Wavefront OBJ file of the C-alpha trace (Angstrom):
o trace
v 4.123 -53.239 7.823
v 4.493 -52.033 11.368
v 2.167 -49.699 10.759
v -0.798 -52.122 9.691
v -0.032 -54.391 12.184
v -0.744 -51.568 14.729
v -4.202 -51.277 13.688
v -4.992 -54.889 14.728
v -3.905 -54.929 18.265
v -7.241 -53.031 19.926
v -9.436 -55.752 17.999
v -11.889 -55.716 21.307
v -12.966 -52.495 20.353
v -13.234 -52.965 16.655
v -17.185 -53.061 15.962
v -18.623 -50.558 18.435
v -15.984 -48.213 19.335
v -13.977 -45.831 17.188
v -10.683 -44.680 17.870
v -10.034 -41.147 19.240
v -8.464 -40.453 15.858
v -11.797 -41.299 14.052
v -14.168 -39.252 16.199
v -13.284 -36.033 14.204
v -13.683 -37.454 10.801
v -16.822 -36.207 9.276
v -19.846 -38.477 8.821
v -20.274 -40.026 5.433
v -24.064 -41.610 4.588
v -22.643 -44.356 2.478
v -20.225 -45.913 5.102
v -21.655 -49.298 6.432
v -22.602 -48.806 10.315
v -21.638 -50.975 13.129
v -23.896 -53.763 13.286
v -25.203 -55.694 16.120
v -23.405 -58.817 15.323
v -20.015 -59.825 17.707
v -16.664 -59.076 16.707
v -15.561 -60.113 12.903
v -14.001 -63.299 12.746
v -11.024 -61.655 10.983
v -9.448 -57.902 11.153
v -7.564 -57.339 7.989
v -5.369 -53.849 7.829
v -4.115 -53.043 4.151
v -1.221 -50.753 3.602
v -2.312 -49.151 0.244
v 1.131 -47.608 -0.786
v 2.558 -45.318 -3.102
v 5.002 -48.082 -4.559
v 4.428 -50.866 -2.747
v 1.194 -52.406 -0.644
v 0.528 -55.165 1.706
v -1.705 -56.727 4.257
v -1.825 -58.198 7.445
v -4.537 -59.819 9.386
v -5.414 -61.112 12.759
v -8.282 -63.454 14.132
v -10.293 -62.132 17.032
v -10.617 -65.260 18.704
v -7.534 -66.950 19.976
v -3.840 -65.683 20.643
v -3.196 -62.261 19.306
v -0.983 -63.336 16.351
v -0.896 -61.225 13.388
v -0.010 -62.794 10.012
v 1.169 -61.020 6.774
v 1.664 -62.170 3.208
v 4.830 -62.612 1.442
v 3.984 -64.904 -1.603
v 2.876 -62.588 -4.512
v 2.103 -63.261 -8.165
v 4.669 -62.518 -10.435
v 7.348 -61.946 -7.848
v 9.657 -64.777 -9.043
v 9.214 -63.991 -12.531
v 10.634 -60.426 -11.896
v 13.369 -61.737 -9.559
v 12.078 -59.673 -6.537
v 12.974 -60.944 -3.056
v 10.746 -62.437 -0.738
v 8.593 -59.159 1.023
v 5.287 -58.673 2.460
v 4.081 -56.261 -0.377
v 3.799 -56.103 -4.043
v 3.784 -53.284 -6.389
v 1.248 -50.927 -6.585
v 0.615 -51.067 -10.240
v -1.940 -51.491 -12.934
v -1.450 -52.560 -16.586
v -4.255 -51.456 -18.983
v -4.633 -52.947 -22.623
v -6.110 -50.868 -25.671
v -9.644 -52.027 -26.463
v -11.584 -50.962 -29.713
v -14.264 -48.579 -29.264
v -17.610 -47.370 -30.971
v -16.939 -43.677 -30.182
v -13.781 -43.109 -31.090
v -12.229 -42.499 -27.767
v -9.077 -44.356 -26.175
v -10.647 -47.037 -24.329
v -8.378 -48.936 -21.700
v -9.332 -52.162 -20.261
v -7.400 -53.692 -16.829
v -5.438 -56.628 -17.455
v -3.156 -57.143 -14.409
v -2.219 -55.929 -11.257
v 0.662 -55.868 -8.825
v 3.829 -57.731 -10.549
v 1.772 -59.389 -13.250
v 1.102 -55.752 -14.338
v 4.731 -54.812 -14.528
v 5.320 -58.082 -16.486
v 2.702 -57.354 -19.036
v 3.856 -53.919 -19.742
v 7.381 -54.647 -19.950
v 6.307 -57.653 -22.236
v 4.414 -54.956 -24.609
v 7.134 -52.604 -24.601
v 9.520 -55.397 -25.998
v 7.258 -56.590 -28.895
v 6.748 -53.058 -29.924
v 10.355 -52.148 -29.898
v 11.072 -55.612 -31.876
v 8.193 -54.459 -34.415
v 9.584 -51.005 -34.376
v 13.308 -52.066 -34.789
v 12.559 -54.685 -37.504
v 10.390 -51.967 -39.500
v 13.604 -49.677 -39.603
v 15.967 -52.350 -40.766
v 13.015 -52.809 -43.556
v 12.988 -49.356 -44.572
v 16.945 -48.958 -44.705
v 17.207 -51.972 -46.757
v 14.577 -50.741 -49.278
v 15.831 -47.312 -49.391
v 12.733 -45.651 -48.012
v 11.484 -43.868 -44.706
v 8.703 -43.670 -42.701
v 8.740 -40.477 -40.581
v 5.392 -41.305 -38.948
v 7.053 -44.430 -37.287
v 7.211 -43.710 -33.148
v 10.207 -43.818 -31.447
v 10.776 -46.487 -29.189
v 9.350 -45.672 -25.430
v 12.109 -43.494 -23.087
v 9.711 -41.781 -20.904
v 8.095 -42.269 -17.709
v 5.212 -44.775 -18.419
v 2.895 -42.435 -16.448
v 3.636 -39.476 -18.750
v 2.700 -41.759 -21.991
v 0.481 -40.170 -24.683
v -2.749 -41.664 -25.853
v -1.092 -42.601 -28.923
v 1.577 -44.547 -27.204
v -0.910 -46.199 -24.948
v -2.738 -47.338 -27.977
v 0.799 -49.268 -29.032
v 1.816 -50.639 -25.602
v -1.043 -50.066 -23.464
v -1.001 -47.881 -20.149
v 1.233 -48.756 -16.953
v -0.355 -46.772 -13.916
v 1.745 -46.443 -11.039
v 2.270 -43.931 -8.197
v -1.408 -42.875 -8.781
v -1.834 -42.515 -5.159
v -0.248 -39.271 -5.570
v -3.205 -37.699 -7.018
v -5.227 -37.360 -3.908
v -2.179 -35.553 -1.979
v -2.961 -32.056 -0.796
v -1.977 -29.452 -3.371
v 0.984 -28.162 -1.363
v 2.351 -31.608 -1.211
v 1.738 -32.800 -4.680
v 3.609 -32.920 -7.626
v 2.773 -32.176 -11.413
v 1.127 -35.300 -12.663
v -0.019 -35.773 -16.105
v -3.927 -36.105 -17.085
v -4.398 -39.743 -17.862
v -5.115 -41.181 -21.150
v -8.597 -42.259 -22.534
v -11.393 -43.648 -20.066
v -9.001 -43.471 -17.130
v -9.244 -41.440 -13.935
v -7.526 -41.256 -10.730
v -10.513 -42.904 -8.777
v -10.704 -45.464 -11.323
v -7.166 -46.469 -10.909
v -7.555 -46.788 -7.103
v -10.876 -48.472 -7.182
v -9.680 -50.885 -9.737
v -6.522 -51.785 -7.550
v -8.462 -52.186 -4.556
v -10.848 -54.401 -5.757
v -7.873 -56.594 -7.114
v -5.658 -56.325 -3.844
v -9.240 -57.369 -1.883
v -10.200 -60.315 -3.938
v -6.512 -61.855 -3.812
v -6.777 -61.319 0.106
v -10.118 -63.344 0.522
v -8.265 -65.891 -2.042
v -5.424 -66.098 0.548
v -7.962 -66.289 3.650
v -9.694 -69.200 1.701
v -6.774 -71.170 1.848
v -5.304 -70.220 5.095
v -8.402 -70.112 7.041
v -11.251 -72.369 5.259
v -12.798 -72.536 1.855
v -16.094 -70.824 2.361
v -14.544 -67.892 3.987
v -15.769 -64.435 2.881
v -15.938 -60.889 3.472
v -18.953 -61.091 5.849
v -16.488 -62.099 8.620
v -14.105 -59.300 7.822
v -13.246 -55.624 9.197
v -11.262 -53.501 7.140
v -8.877 -51.040 8.414
v -6.711 -49.030 5.935
v -3.581 -46.864 6.429
v -3.347 -43.195 4.821
v -0.503 -40.617 5.089
v -0.544 -38.200 7.609
v -0.598 -35.484 5.180
v -3.914 -36.344 3.661
v -6.950 -33.930 4.563
v -10.479 -35.090 5.596
v -11.512 -34.973 2.003
v -8.910 -37.445 0.860
v -9.795 -39.834 3.472
v -13.636 -39.634 2.700
v -12.435 -40.266 -0.782
v -10.709 -43.435 0.093
v -13.987 -44.615 2.303
v -15.755 -43.997 -1.397
v -13.499 -45.980 -3.252
v -13.127 -48.832 -0.745
v -17.042 -49.230 -1.078
v -16.761 -49.043 -4.666
v -14.169 -51.648 -4.709
v -16.743 -54.017 -2.924
v -14.948 -54.138 0.275
v -17.794 -52.508 2.670
v -21.531 -52.321 1.992
v -22.951 -49.117 0.956
v -24.928 -47.598 -1.718
v -22.171 -47.324 -4.149
v -20.880 -51.151 -3.422
v -21.558 -53.325 -6.540
v -22.381 -56.186 -4.514
v -23.716 -55.869 -1.098
v -24.287 -59.615 -0.250
v -20.541 -60.018 -0.621
v -18.958 -57.033 0.949
v -18.051 -56.243 4.664
v -20.868 -55.398 6.938
v -18.269 -53.741 9.704
v -17.163 -50.229 8.915
v -13.969 -49.394 7.430
v -11.500 -47.877 9.568
v -9.197 -45.433 8.560
v -6.007 -44.931 10.587
v -2.912 -42.253 9.907
v 0.425 -44.493 8.944
v 2.718 -42.605 11.467
v -0.237 -43.228 14.596
v -0.478 -46.919 13.878
v 3.013 -47.123 13.683
v 3.482 -45.532 17.119
v 1.160 -47.731 18.652
v 3.027 -50.983 17.240
v 6.120 -49.738 18.665
v 4.478 -48.944 22.102
v 2.932 -52.433 22.068
v 6.238 -54.173 21.340
v 8.017 -51.951 24.049
v 5.447 -52.962 26.688
v 6.073 -56.620 25.776
v 9.450 -57.033 25.196
v 11.650 -54.121 26.065
v 12.684 -53.535 29.320
v 13.203 -49.952 30.189
v 13.733 -47.811 33.468
v 11.667 -44.749 34.645
v 12.416 -41.689 32.227
v 14.373 -43.732 29.576
v 13.939 -41.548 26.401
v 13.370 -43.129 23.172
v 14.349 -41.494 19.469
l 1 2 3 4 5 6 7 8 9 10 11 12 13 14 15 16 17 18 19 20 21 22 23 24 25 26 27 28 29 30 31 32 33 34 35 36 37 38 39 40 41 42 43 44 45 46 47 48 49 50 51 52 53 54 55 56 57 58 59 60 61 62 63 64 65 66 67 68 69 70 71 72 73 74 75 76 77 78 79 80 81 82 83 84 85 86 87 88 89 90 91 92 93 94 95 96 97 98 99 100 101 102 103 104 105 106 107 108 109 110 111 112 113 114 115 116 117 118 119 120 121 122 123 124 125 126 127 128 129 130 131 132 133 134 135 136 137 138 139 140 141 142 143 144 145 146 147 148 149 150 151 152 153 154 155 156 157 158 159 160 161 162 163 164 165 166 167 168 169 170 171 172 173 174 175 176 177 178 179 180 181 182 183 184 185 186 187 188 189 190 191 192 193 194 195 196 197 198 199 200 201 202 203 204 205 206 207 208 209 210 211 212 213 214 215 216 217 218 219 220 221 222 223 224 225 226 227 228 229 230 231 232 233 234 235 236 237 238 239 240 241 242 243 244 245 246 247 248 249 250 251 252 253 254 255 256 257 258 259 260 261 262 263 264 265 266 267 268 269 270 271 272 273 274 275 276 277 278 279 280 281 282 283 284 285 286 287 288 289 290 291 292 293 294 295 296 297 298 299
């Protein structure tokens, strides 16, 4: 969370200036251009993580007070400790299709996705065991009966996804550079790495705006928002540009690919490297709260 807090400190530069780390990025025709409006009312930084994701925001007027969020749907039900992040996960249910292919439809995100998948697996195992007992008592067997789930949900087969749905997690790894990536399976049915990221960012964005309508005012909208998104340092320019595209498709920023430009942010998305953002945060905290002598070294 420190890394996303760091992206909020230089708020006076947000709408018209780019940071030095951004100047080297290639231009993207679908990225929202800076408008002639004054500062956005709120700057929101999103930490889209491999296993957990969170956000923090700051108002551009008044004191430089960064606020985060520790109240997440489903966190109490799973017994999670109070934390500024939620699970980066999605749950898709099987829906009948006319073309005969496996079609998966988004059911839940974050902790509710974990709960929904856990419930589906429990129901499947219950049915499986009950049928096994019936087969034993009747003296018959069913060689086509699937075994209870014992594998990583990410590696689930299409036949298994038809029975219990599909639990997507760690899908951010699909965009790591090849020399850093691990072997990942092909996704089932109509799912793609792009669809997973867009679906998650869309759900995450809607949740953030709903929270800010409670914290700030009821009619708050993305028209008053500038988004910042942190990415790993190992990501190449292609992966960063993909995140811009995905954010636009998720409705975060205006552009040709945005499903509803009337509701999206008119301010350009800022991409920040996670370690650089963390470094800025530490420097800011040190300058305000740490008394150090000249030539003091920090590790």
